[in-house]
Steps between C-alpha positions, in 0.01 A plus 500: 500500500653258264193456291479883434868509415444221252195660352688837445785308330258317278355843405839610362515198267138523394553868432786435271336227307193720452722763347644243263148393404420858378802478278401156371150630420649792309702263278344452159285182471728349243803542730340374816594168626204270594718320737580830678133581519422173660800559747362839602147338566646226692699733726200723566267196555730291701720727682317837534152356540513134641814570722510861590137612495375188654735543806383848535125395508540184698740603763556877527136617430361212700713612814402857448137378522515237763783630730492874454118530457529699172229506235566317181159574348594870445811722523866408414462127518184480288672734254798276470285188463291679222833588327599137509172394345522778236851419399409123467228606264737703292753212497236259383426739198866523419535122514193447278633759252846340478334162452261594239644818347397863559245685288750793499848580625349808677281276712785281611718800592212672683417185695851432589556860619173492704634184678854642565372836614249337736777271638735801552234701673421205716866441602527874587203481729610195677862616542429843618157461690397148568821333608634779724164546665410147549821382683446719817135402516572145490780538772253677724282199475782257593599402136863525469547250212300365219529153332627468148579234262769434250435522125411179329727363215268646235476843678882510523536412126245770417707748700827404317334537170368845606835618600643390158223698326599823679848469348355440145241771519634826677217699647388805305648838610149651496270243662181712421387516865534740797594318817524616857475404871219536750128476482473811286676323209292196511230492220243362761540797741169680519335247276487163671717585801488806724870462600692351782394761760136470456502123440748376762583765765342452838400757757841536675675533169285795408545641852884460464490675153280788621747548800792521268330740288399721784843493660650611169 
């Protein structure tokens, strides 16, 4: 599906800009460019949130609910939506701090790291679990393609600025977070989501799984 391919490609860019933001946040306050801080915020707000996350929620997640009959009030989709909301809150705090100054450098670095780490975990969960699993479920329900939309001029400008920031602020060698694929690596696993199998699998999928296990 073209939309899924687009979302995966956007993840690559967002992940890189997030790494650059960690480097920016670690830069001493007197050496940080206010213009670059505004450019980071513009990228995350316009490109990551308004363009990327909005298309996930309005198109992909809506199709999983309306066409594939999957729940969006619990399980993987609810977890992804909650991630979007949490990250938006962290971004608002970062924006307020950049506008009005931070009470301490540690607070800025900690908030920036919390945002970036949440974003990375979110990308890992979507790339390794949600996207691979949602495509066959949509196809089984007659959905072979999903609509998309081009980025607006403002969103494209935010993207270009974000890519320029990646060149100026190389990501740290030690990002300070453990990453991984699959439900077990997701911070929500066992907390707000029971995992893909318990949340999404139907009866025949469980039967097929048990048959494979028994035949082995």
